[in-house]
Backbone as numpy.savetxt, mean C-alpha at the origin, in Angstrom:
# Nx Ny Nz CAx CAy CAz Cx Cy Cz
-14.82 0.58 -21.83 -14.32 1.70 -21.06 -14.46 2.99 -21.87
-14.85 4.07 -21.19 -14.94 5.36 -21.88 -13.55 5.81 -22.34
-13.52 6.46 -23.49 -12.25 6.89 -24.06 -11.51 7.86 -23.14
-12.24 8.81 -22.53 -11.56 9.78 -21.68 -10.93 9.12 -20.45
-11.60 8.11 -19.89 -11.02 7.38 -18.74 -9.79 6.59 -19.18
-9.87 5.97 -20.35 -8.73 5.23 -20.88 -7.51 6.14 -21.03
-7.72 7.33 -21.60 -6.61 8.26 -21.82 -6.04 8.75 -20.49
-6.91 8.99 -19.52 -6.45 9.42 -18.20 -5.63 8.31 -17.54
-6.13 7.08 -17.63 -5.41 5.94 -17.05 -4.07 5.70 -17.74
-3.98 6.11 -18.99 -2.74 5.93 -19.75 -1.72 7.02 -19.42
-2.10 7.95 -18.53 -1.15 8.95 -18.07 -1.15 10.24 -18.85
-2.22 10.52 -19.60 -2.27 11.76 -20.37 -2.71 12.96 -19.55
-2.95 12.73 -18.27 -3.28 13.85 -17.39 -4.65 13.70 -16.75
-5.11 14.80 -16.15 -6.41 14.82 -15.50 -7.53 14.76 -16.53
-8.75 14.59 -16.08 -9.89 14.57 -17.01 -9.96 15.89 -17.79
-9.65 16.98 -17.10 -9.68 18.30 -17.76 -8.63 18.37 -18.87
-7.42 17.85 -18.58 -6.35 17.86 -19.58 -6.67 16.93 -20.74
-7.28 15.78 -20.42 -7.68 14.84 -21.47 -8.73 15.47 -22.38
-9.64 16.22 -21.79 -10.69 16.90 -22.57 -10.07 17.84 -23.59
-8.99 18.54 -23.18 -8.30 19.47 -24.09 -7.61 18.71 -25.22
-6.99 17.56 -24.86 -6.32 16.74 -25.87 -7.33 16.29 -26.93
-8.51 15.87 -26.48 -9.56 15.44 -27.41 -10.03 16.61 -28.28
-10.19 17.76 -27.64 -10.65 18.96 -28.36 -9.66 19.38 -29.44
-8.38 19.11 -29.19 -7.34 19.49 -30.15 -7.37 18.64 -31.41
-8.15 17.56 -31.38 -8.30 16.73 -32.58 -7.07 15.90 -32.90
-6.43 15.37 -31.86 -5.21 14.58 -32.08 -5.38 13.13 -31.64
-6.63 12.74 -31.30 -6.89 11.37 -30.84 -7.56 10.58 -31.96
-6.97 9.44 -32.28 -7.49 8.59 -33.34 -7.80 7.21 -32.78
-9.03 6.74 -33.02 -9.46 5.41 -32.58 -9.73 4.56 -33.82
-8.94 3.51 -33.98 -9.09 2.61 -35.14 -9.15 3.40 -36.45
-8.18 4.30 -36.59 -8.01 5.13 -37.79 -9.12 6.18 -37.99
-9.94 6.39 -36.95 -10.99 7.41 -37.02 -10.70 8.50 -35.99
-10.53 9.74 -36.47 -10.31 10.85 -35.55 -11.57 11.08 -34.73
-11.40 11.28 -33.43 -12.57 11.53 -32.58 -12.26 12.58 -31.53
-13.27 13.37 -31.20 -13.16 14.37 -30.14 -14.11 14.06 -28.99
-14.80 12.93 -29.08 -15.81 12.56 -28.09 -15.24 11.60 -27.05
-15.02 12.11 -25.86 -14.45 11.28 -24.80 -15.43 10.30 -24.20
-16.71 10.41 -24.55 -17.73 9.56 -23.96 -17.89 8.22 -24.69
-17.30 8.12 -25.87 -17.46 6.86 -26.61 -16.76 5.73 -25.87
-17.28 4.54 -26.04 -16.70 3.37 -25.37 -15.77 2.62 -26.32
-14.63 2.24 -25.75 -13.64 1.50 -26.53 -13.25 0.23 -25.77
-12.66 -0.69 -26.50 -12.13 -1.91 -25.89 -10.61 -1.73 -25.75
-10.12 -1.52 -24.54 -8.70 -1.23 -24.34 -7.76 -2.30 -24.88
-8.26 -3.54 -24.94 -7.39 -4.65 -25.34 -7.35 -4.89 -26.84
-8.39 -4.43 -27.55 -8.43 -4.73 -28.98 -8.42 -3.49 -29.88
-8.92 -2.35 -29.40 -8.95 -1.14 -30.22 -7.59 -0.46 -30.23
-7.26 0.16 -31.34 -6.00 0.88 -31.45 -6.26 2.37 -31.27
-5.62 2.94 -30.26 -5.79 4.38 -29.97 -4.43 5.06 -30.09
-4.38 6.14 -30.86 -3.15 6.92 -30.97 -3.43 8.37 -30.60
-2.42 9.02 -30.07 -2.46 10.46 -29.76 -1.25 11.10 -30.42
-1.53 12.01 -31.32 -0.47 12.66 -32.12 0.41 11.61 -32.80
-0.23 10.55 -33.27 0.47 9.51 -34.01 1.15 8.46 -33.15
1.14 8.65 -31.82 1.81 7.70 -30.94 0.78 6.73 -30.35
1.04 5.44 -30.49 0.12 4.43 -29.99 0.11 4.43 -28.46
-1.09 4.42 -27.89 -1.23 4.43 -26.44 -1.41 3.00 -25.94
-0.54 2.61 -25.02 -0.59 1.27 -24.45 -1.44 1.31 -23.17
-2.43 0.45 -23.12 -3.33 0.42 -21.96 -2.65 -0.21 -20.76
-2.81 0.45 -19.62 -2.31 -0.10 -18.36 -3.48 -0.25 -17.40
-3.76 -1.49 -17.05 -4.94 -1.75 -16.20 -4.66 -1.49 -14.73
-3.46 -1.89 -14.28 -3.17 -1.82 -12.85 -2.02 -0.86 -12.55
-2.05 -0.33 -11.33 -0.96 0.50 -10.84 -0.54 -0.05 -9.48
0.76 -0.06 -9.22 1.30 -0.58 -7.96 2.26 0.47 -7.39
1.95 0.99 -6.23 2.75 2.06 -5.64 3.25 1.65 -4.26
4.50 2.02 -3.95 5.05 1.88 -2.61 5.18 3.27 -2.01
4.55 3.47 -0.86 4.63 4.77 -0.17 5.32 4.61 1.17
6.11 5.62 1.53 6.61 5.71 2.90 5.63 6.61 3.64
4.62 5.99 4.23 3.53 6.75 4.83 4.03 7.62 5.98
3.64 8.90 5.96 4.02 9.79 7.06 3.01 9.70 8.20
3.41 10.11 9.41 2.43 10.16 10.50 1.43 11.28 10.25
0.24 11.14 10.84 -0.77 12.18 10.71 -1.68 12.02 9.51
-1.43 10.99 8.70 -2.22 10.75 7.49 -2.89 9.38 7.64
-4.16 9.28 7.26 -4.86 8.02 7.46 -4.83 7.15 6.21
-4.88 5.85 6.44 -4.84 4.87 5.35 -6.26 4.65 4.82
-6.69 5.55 3.97 -8.04 5.48 3.39 -8.01 6.17 2.04
-9.06 5.98 1.25 -9.13 6.62 -0.06 -9.75 8.01 0.04
-10.62 8.22 1.02 -11.22 9.54 1.21 -11.72 9.68 2.64
-11.74 10.91 3.12 -12.23 11.20 4.46 -12.64 12.67 4.51
-13.73 12.94 5.19 -14.24 14.31 5.25 -13.33 15.21 6.06
-12.74 14.67 7.14 -11.99 15.51 8.08 -10.48 15.34 8.02
-10.02 14.18 7.58 -8.58 13.87 7.66 -7.93 13.80 6.28
-6.62 14.10 6.25 -5.86 13.89 5.02 -5.60 12.41 4.86
-5.77 11.91 3.65 -5.57 10.48 3.40 -4.33 10.25 2.55
-3.90 8.98 2.49 -2.72 8.64 1.68 -2.98 8.91 0.20
-4.23 8.78 -0.24 -4.55 9.05 -1.65 -4.42 10.54 -1.95
-4.64 11.38 -0.96 -4.47 12.83 -1.14 -3.02 13.19 -1.46
-2.08 12.30 -1.13 -0.65 12.57 -1.37 -0.22 12.21 -2.79
-1.12 11.58 -3.56 -0.76 11.11 -4.89 -0.89 12.21 -5.94
-0.05 12.13 -6.97 -0.19 13.01 -8.13 -1.46 12.64 -8.87
-2.03 13.59 -9.58 -3.31 13.38 -10.25 -3.26 12.22 -11.23
-2.12 12.07 -11.93 -2.04 11.00 -12.93 -2.02 9.61 -12.28
-1.63 9.55 -11.00 -1.69 8.28 -10.28 -3.04 8.11 -9.57
-3.54 9.19 -9.01 -4.84 9.12 -8.32 -5.96 8.74 -9.28
-5.83 9.15 -10.56 -6.88 8.89 -11.54 -7.06 7.39 -11.77
-6.03 6.60 -11.43 -6.12 5.14 -11.56 -6.89 4.50 -10.41
-7.26 5.32 -9.43 -8.06 4.89 -8.28 -7.42 3.77 -7.46
-6.14 3.95 -7.08 -5.53 2.96 -6.19 -6.06 3.12 -4.76
-5.97 2.06 -3.99 -6.40 2.08 -2.60 -5.32 1.42 -1.75
-5.24 1.77 -0.47 -4.22 1.16 0.38 -4.51 -0.31 0.65
-3.47 -1.13 0.58 -3.60 -2.55 0.88 -3.39 -2.72 2.38
-4.49 -2.84 3.10 -4.41 -2.85 4.56 -4.29 -1.42 5.07
-4.01 -1.30 6.35 -3.91 0.05 6.91 -2.76 0.14 7.89
-2.25 1.35 8.01 -1.33 1.69 9.08 -2.05 2.72 9.94
-1.86 2.65 11.25 -2.48 3.62 12.14 -2.06 5.03 11.75
-2.86 6.00 12.14 -2.61 7.39 11.77 -1.20 7.84 12.16
-0.74 7.43 13.33 0.58 7.89 13.80 1.72 6.94 13.41
1.41 5.89 12.64 2.44 4.92 12.24 3.00 5.29 10.86
4.31 5.11 10.73 5.00 5.41 9.47 5.30 4.13 8.70
5.83 4.34 7.49 6.45 3.23 6.79 5.73 2.67 5.59
6.07 1.44 5.27 5.68 0.78 4.03 4.17 0.64 3.90
3.65 1.22 2.83 2.24 1.05 2.50 2.15 0.82 1.00
1.48 -0.27 0.63 1.26 -0.58 -0.77 -0.10 -0.04 -1.19
-0.14 0.65 -2.34 -1.40 1.11 -2.91 -1.53 0.54 -4.31
-2.71 0.02 -4.62 -2.93 -0.57 -5.93 -4.42 -0.55 -6.24
-4.74 -0.76 -7.51 -6.14 -0.97 -7.89 -6.36 -2.43 -8.31
-5.38 -3.26 -8.02 -5.46 -4.69 -8.31 -6.12 -5.40 -7.13
-7.44 -5.53 -7.20 -8.19 -6.09 -6.09 -7.84 -7.53 -5.78
-7.52 -8.30 -6.81 -7.17 -9.72 -6.61 -5.89 -9.85 -5.79
-4.89 -9.05 -6.12 -3.64 -9.09 -5.38 -3.85 -8.59 -3.95
-4.60 -7.52 -3.79 -4.87 -6.97 -2.46 -5.53 -8.01 -1.58
-6.52 -8.70 -2.12 -7.22 -9.73 -1.35 -6.25 -10.84 -0.94
-5.39 -11.22 -1.85 -4.43 -12.29 -1.57 -3.50 -11.90 -0.42
-3.06 -10.64 -0.41 -2.13 -10.19 0.62 -2.81 -9.94 1.96
-4.11 -9.65 1.94 -4.81 -9.29 3.16 -5.59 -10.44 3.79
-5.88 -11.48 3.03 -6.70 -12.57 3.55 -6.05 -13.19 4.79
-6.77 -13.24 5.92 -6.21 -13.78 7.16 -5.69 -15.21 7.00
-6.31 -16.00 6.12 -5.89 -17.40 5.97 -4.53 -17.53 5.31
-4.04 -16.44 4.71 -2.77 -16.52 3.98 -1.55 -16.21 4.83
-1.76 -15.64 6.01 -0.66 -15.42 6.97 0.53 -14.67 6.36
0.26 -13.60 5.62 1.36 -12.82 5.04 2.08 -12.06 6.14
3.39 -12.26 6.30 4.11 -11.60 7.40 4.32 -10.11 7.15
4.26 -9.36 8.23 4.53 -7.92 8.19 5.53 -7.62 9.31
6.59 -6.89 8.98 7.64 -6.61 9.96 7.67 -5.13 10.29
7.77 -4.84 11.58 7.76 -3.47 12.09 9.04 -3.18 12.88
9.51 -1.95 12.77 10.52 -1.44 13.70 9.79 -0.58 14.71
10.13 -0.73 15.99 9.45 0.06 17.01 10.41 0.46 18.11
10.11 1.61 18.70 10.80 2.05 19.92 9.80 1.85 21.06
10.27 1.16 22.10 9.39 0.77 23.20 9.81 1.48 24.49
8.82 2.01 25.19 9.08 2.57 26.52 9.16 1.40 27.49
10.36 1.16 27.99 10.55 0.03 28.89 11.56 -0.95 28.33
12.09 -1.80 29.21 13.12 -2.76 28.84 12.49 -4.03 28.28
12.77 -4.29 27.01 12.28 -5.52 26.38 13.29 -6.63 26.65
12.80 -7.76 27.14 13.68 -8.85 27.58 13.38 -10.14 26.82
14.21 -11.13 27.08 14.00 -12.45 26.47 12.67 -13.07 26.93
12.20 -12.65 28.10 10.90 -13.12 28.57 9.80 -12.65 27.62
9.93 -11.41 27.13 8.96 -10.88 26.16 9.06 -11.62 24.83
10.31 -11.93 24.42 10.52 -12.68 23.18 9.77 -14.00 23.25
9.89 -14.68 24.40 9.22 -15.96 24.60 7.70 -15.79 24.60
7.22 -14.73 25.27 5.77 -14.48 25.33 5.20 -14.26 23.92
5.92 -13.47 23.12 5.45 -13.18 21.76 5.50 -14.44 20.90
6.49 -15.28 21.15 6.64 -16.52 20.38 5.43 -17.43 20.59
4.84 -17.34 21.78 3.67 -18.17 22.11 2.35 -17.45 21.83
2.44 -16.18 21.45 1.23 -15.39 21.28 0.82 -14.81 22.62
0.36 -13.57 22.62 -0.04 -12.93 23.88 -1.56 -12.73 23.89
-2.09 -12.54 25.09 -3.53 -12.34 25.23 -3.80 -10.84 25.35
-4.57 -10.32 24.40 -4.88 -8.89 24.39 -5.95 -8.56 25.43
-6.18 -7.27 25.61 -7.10 -6.83 26.67 -8.54 -7.32 26.45
-8.88 -7.66 25.22 -10.24 -8.14 24.95 -10.33 -9.67 25.01
-9.22 -10.32 25.43 -9.21 -11.77 25.57 -8.72 -12.52 24.35
-8.45 -11.80 23.26 -7.99 -12.47 22.04 -6.54 -12.95 22.20
-6.30 -14.20 21.83 -4.95 -14.78 21.89 -4.33 -14.64 20.51
-3.29 -13.83 20.39 -2.69 -13.56 19.08 -1.93 -14.77 18.58
-1.74 -14.80 17.27 -0.85 -15.80 16.69 0.59 -15.46 17.08
1.50 -16.41 17.00 2.89 -16.16 17.38 3.50 -14.99 16.60
4.33 -14.24 17.29 5.08 -13.15 16.67 6.57 -13.35 16.91
7.38 -12.94 15.94 8.84 -13.07 16.07 9.38 -11.72 16.52
9.80 -11.66 17.78 10.31 -10.43 18.38 11.84 -10.47 18.42
12.45 -9.45 17.84 13.91 -9.36 17.81 14.34 -8.09 18.55
15.17 -8.24 19.57 15.63 -7.09 20.35 16.88 -6.51 19.68
16.80 -5.25 19.28 17.94 -4.56 18.68 18.74 -3.80 19.73
18.02 -3.24 20.70 18.64 -2.51 21.80 17.70 -2.56 22.98
18.22 -2.91 24.17 17.38 -3.03 25.35 17.82 -2.03 26.41
16.86 -1.35 27.01 17.16 -0.36 28.04 15.87 0.31 28.48
15.98 1.51 29.06 14.77 2.24 29.45 13.90 2.49 28.23
14.56 2.65 27.09 13.88 2.63 25.79 14.54 1.54 24.96
13.72 0.69 24.39 14.24 -0.45 23.63 13.87 -0.33 22.16
14.78 -0.74 21.30 14.52 -0.82 19.86 14.29 -2.28 19.50
13.23 -2.53 18.77 12.89 -3.92 18.42 12.43 -4.01 16.97
12.41 -5.24 16.47 11.70 -5.56 15.24 10.71 -6.67 15.57
9.52 -6.55 15.05 8.49 -7.54 15.31 7.84 -7.96 14.00
7.78 -9.27 13.79 7.10 -9.82 12.60 5.85 -10.55 13.05
4.70 -10.14 12.47 3.43 -10.77 12.79 2.72 -11.14 11.48
1.74 -12.01 11.59 1.01 -12.45 10.39 -0.46 -12.05 10.45
-0.80 -11.19 11.41 -2.17 -10.72 11.55 -2.21 -9.21 11.38
-3.40 -8.67 11.36 -3.54 -7.22 11.24 -4.70 -6.70 12.06
-4.77 -7.13 13.31 -5.82 -6.64 14.20 -5.62 -5.14 14.46
-6.69 -4.49 14.85 -6.66 -3.05 15.13 -5.61 -2.74 16.20
-4.67 -1.83 15.87 -3.59 -1.42 16.81 -2.84 -2.63 17.38
-2.64 -3.66 16.56 -2.15 -4.92 17.11 -0.78 -4.82 17.79
0.19 -4.19 17.13 1.53 -4.12 17.73 1.48 -3.40 19.07
0.77 -2.29 19.12 0.66 -1.52 20.37 -0.01 -2.35 21.45
-1.05 -3.07 21.08 -1.80 -3.86 22.07 -1.00 -5.07 22.55
-0.16 -5.63 21.66 0.68 -6.75 22.06 1.69 -6.31 23.13
2.25 -5.12 22.95 3.21 -4.65 23.96 2.51 -4.22 25.24
1.30 -3.70 25.11 0.52 -3.39 26.32 0.25 -4.65 27.12
0.12 -5.77 26.43 -0.13 -7.05 27.10 1.04 -7.50 27.96
2.24 -6.97 27.67 3.41 -7.28 28.50 3.87 -6.03 29.25
2.91 -5.11 29.49 3.13 -3.90 30.31 4.19 -2.96 29.77
4.17 -2.78 28.44 5.09 -1.84 27.81 4.34 -0.99 26.80
4.96 0.11 26.39 4.27 1.04 25.50 5.09 1.33 24.25
4.43 1.27 23.10 5.06 1.63 21.82 5.05 3.16 21.71
6.23 3.76 21.50 6.28 5.21 21.34 6.66 5.63 19.92
7.08 4.68 19.10 7.35 4.95 17.69 7.19 3.65 16.93
6.49 3.72 15.78 6.22 2.49 15.03 6.35 2.75 13.53
7.04 1.84 12.87 7.28 1.97 11.43 7.26 0.59 10.80
6.46 0.42 9.74 6.46 -0.87 9.03 7.58 -0.87 8.00
8.38 -1.92 8.00 9.53 -1.97 7.11 9.44 -3.09 6.06
8.55 -4.07 6.28 8.39 -5.15 5.31 6.94 -5.62 5.28
6.52 -6.09 4.09 5.22 -6.74 3.93 5.41 -7.85 2.92
5.29 -9.09 3.38 5.58 -10.22 2.50 7.00 -10.10 1.96
7.19 -10.17 0.64 8.53 -10.09 0.06 8.99 -8.66 -0.20
8.13 -7.69 0.12 8.41 -6.29 -0.21 9.05 -5.56 0.96
10.18 -4.90 0.71 10.86 -4.12 1.74 10.72 -2.64 1.44
10.60 -1.83 2.49 10.51 -0.38 2.32 11.76 0.16 1.66
11.58 0.96 0.64 12.69 1.65 -0.02 13.08 2.81 0.89
14.22 2.66 1.56 14.64 3.65 2.55 15.03 4.99 1.92
15.14 5.03 0.60 15.45 6.31 -0.06 14.20 7.19 -0.19
13.03 6.61 0.08 11.79 7.39 0.02 11.65 8.24 1.29
11.51 9.54 1.12 11.23 10.41 2.26 9.80 10.16 2.72
9.50 10.57 3.95 8.14 10.44 4.46 7.17 11.18 3.53
6.13 10.49 3.12 5.14 11.09 2.22 5.43 10.87 0.75
6.64 10.39 0.44 6.98 10.11 -0.96 6.56 8.69 -1.34
6.48 8.46 -2.62 6.12 7.14 -3.12 6.73 6.95 -4.50
6.72 5.70 -4.94 7.19 5.38 -6.29 6.44 4.15 -6.78
6.47 3.96 -8.11 5.88 2.75 -8.66 6.80 1.56 -8.36
6.18 0.43 -8.15 6.97 -0.78 -7.98 7.64 -1.14 -9.31
8.81 -1.72 -9.22 9.47 -2.22 -10.42 8.75 -3.48 -10.88
9.00 -3.88 -12.12 8.40 -5.12 -12.64 8.80 -6.31 -11.78
10.05 -6.29 -11.29 10.55 -7.38 -10.46 9.78 -7.44 -9.14
9.50 -6.26 -8.55 8.76 -6.22 -7.28 7.32 -6.69 -7.46
6.70 -6.29 -8.57 5.34 -6.75 -8.85 5.33 -8.26 -9.01
6.33 -8.77 -9.71 6.45 -10.22 -9.90 6.62 -10.93 -8.56
7.43 -10.35 -7.68 7.62 -10.93 -6.35 6.29 -11.05 -5.60
5.48 -10.00 -5.68 4.20 -9.99 -4.98 3.22 -10.99 -5.57
3.17 -11.04 -6.89 2.16 -11.89 -7.54 2.52 -13.37 -7.50
3.81 -13.67 -7.32 4.23 -15.08 -7.27 4.64 -15.49 -5.87
4.44 -14.59 -4.90 4.87 -14.85 -3.52 4.21 -16.10 -2.98
5.03 -17.04 -2.51 4.51 -18.27 -1.96 4.15 -18.07 -0.50
2.87 -18.15 -0.21 2.38 -17.88 1.13 2.53 -19.14 1.99
3.24 -18.98 3.10 3.49 -20.13 3.98 2.23 -20.46 4.79
2.10 -21.71 5.10 1.00 -22.12 5.95 -0.29 -22.42 5.21
-0.25 -22.28 3.87 -1.48 -22.58 3.11 -1.59 -24.09 2.87
């Protein structure tokens, strides 16, 4: 790995800021002072210090975001603001990407990481990782709908969804529900309710596998996962395997 990328990943700032740190002559690699950010180092075996302080290499970053509406779940887009655009430079430099996607108008829990192995594990259809949503529905949600979702519904394109666990929180002209599904088809929650002649007017993801949305996060805010949360994700026992 290039030295300048290593220092940026270690949280010393943007590439521009790292360049200044190197220019200041305070970076030492294996007891050799260096100002060249292009040299290659081994993050696991070489000793790098800045102003006498040893720099600990961090390979992965794990972030929980409360995704706001109007922002797309992508790393870059020519026309739209993305979730990565909301990150501070010291986090963006680690090149995290969203694990799965939330629709542009959907809020809530979004995991961003550069750990491809974990992302694949959480997203693989064969692993059936549950995702729970809170939604406001136009129309009265009934026990008949609960039963329909339990058996899986047929979408407009003929696809028969896997069973979903529908919980009615409030029923009326507008109903509040929670829905847990193990798939991630395009606009799936909205299309499932359309299949029973109802419309989703507000949607928020509140859980993904063992991870719950930190309700203290304002829309658009994010934080690093705790060591315990990372452990939960990496050791999560996937049902149905």
